[in-house]
Structure formats: C-alpha cells, structure tokens
C-alpha positions in Angstrom: 10.6 10.1 -9.1 11.8 7.6 -6.6 9.8 6.3 -3.7 12.1 8.1 -1.3 11.5 11.4 -3.1 7.7 10.8 -3.2 7.7 10.3 0.6 9.9 13.4 1.5 6.9 15.6 2.2 5.4 13.3 4.7 6.0 13.1 8.5 9.1 11.1 9.3 7.0 8.4 11.1 4.8 8.0 8.0 8.0 7.7 5.9 9.3 5.0 8.3 6.2 2.9 8.1 6.0 3.2 4.3 9.6 2.2 3.9 9.2 -0.8 6.3 6.1 -1.9 4.3 8.1 -1.5 1.1 10.9 -3.7 2.5 8.4 -6.4 3.5 6.6 -6.3 0.1 9.9 -6.6 -1.8 11.0 -9.5 0.5 7.7 -11.4 0.2 6.9 -10.6 -3.4 10.2 -10.5 -5.2 8.7 -11.3 -8.6 6.5 -8.2 -8.5 7.2 -4.8 -10.0 7.1 -1.7 -7.9 5.0 1.1 -9.5 4.7 4.7 -8.2 1.3 6.2 -8.9 1.9 9.9 -8.1 -1.7 10.9 -9.0 -3.2 8.3 -6.7 -0.5 9.1 -4.1 0.5 5.5 -3.6 3.0 2.9 -4.7 1.9 -0.5 -5.7 3.2 -4.0 -6.4 2.0 -6.2 -9.2 2.8 -8.7 -11.9 2.6 -8.5 -15.6 3.3 -5.7 -18.0 0.0 -3.9 -17.4 -0.6 -1.3 -14.7 -4.3 -2.4 -14.7 -5.9 -3.4 -11.4 -6.0 -7.0 -12.5 -2.2 -7.2 -12.4 -1.8 -5.3 -9.1 -1.7 -7.0 -5.7 -1.1 -4.5 -2.9 -0.5 -0.8 -2.4 1.0 1.5 0.2 -0.7 4.9 0.6 0.8 7.6 2.9 -1.4 10.1 4.7 -0.8 12.9 7.2 -0.7 10.6 10.3 -1.4 7.1 8.9 -0.5 4.7 6.2 -2.9 2.4 4.3 -1.8 -1.0 3.3 -4.2 -1.8 0.6 -5.2 -5.0 -1.3 -6.5 -4.6 -4.8 -8.8 -7.7 -4.5 -9.2 -7.3 -0.7 -13.0 -7.8 -0.9 -12.3 -11.4 -1.8 -10.0 -12.1 1.2 -11.3 -13.8 4.4 -11.4 -11.2 7.2 -12.7 -12.9 10.3 -11.2 -10.2 12.6 -12.7 -7.4 10.5 -9.4 -5.6 10.0 -10.0 -4.7 6.3 -11.7 -1.4 5.7 -13.4 -0.1 2.6 -16.7 -0.3 0.8 -15.6 -0.5 -2.8 -16.2 -3.3 -5.2 -12.8 -4.9 -4.7 -10.3 -2.7 -2.8 -9.8 -3.1 0.9 -7.1 -1.6 3.2 -5.7 -1.7 6.7 -5.1 1.8 8.2 -1.9 1.9 10.3 -1.8 4.9 12.6 1.8 6.1 12.9 1.4 7.1 16.5 -0.5 4.1 17.8 -0.8 0.9 15.7 -3.8 -0.4 13.7 
C-alpha cells in the first residue's frame, strides 16, 4: 500500500498536512527510509535495516481532524516552549489541528 492509498480515507485537509510533512521529511532526511505501519496507522522515517524503534526518527500519524508529528526519542529533546506532548518513556509528538494550527 502506498502512503497516498493509506491517506485516502482521511479528510482532505488531513491528507494535505500529512503530504506536506512527508515532503519536508524527505527533503530534510534524504538518507532515511519511509516505512508505512498500517497497524499503527502512521508512516515513519528511519535509518538502518531494522524497523525497531532504535532506528526510527520521526512519524506522521493522521487522525480525524489532526495530524501528529512524532519523535521516537522525543523525551530526550529540549522543549523549552512545551510543544511536545506525550507521557511515554521515549515518544513525544506535536499535534497539528488541520483547521487551526498547533
């Protein structure tokens, strides 16, 4: 399944945000591999041959009216403006509302 096929069931604005984040990820991280995780309902970018979290950098997860831009080791990132959300051991994300920004 392609990313475009995966996104077809989502609101057009959600699709637009996801595809823009995809474009940025591919431009800024050209050495990474794009991986679709249908079960987790996201697509991720990482390095190495493994699909393990240790090799993954970011993910894009669509929802009904928002998109999460996630960071696999986000808990280790500086976040002075408190933009990163999440309480897990490592994962953090920024929620982008498709009808109103962050």
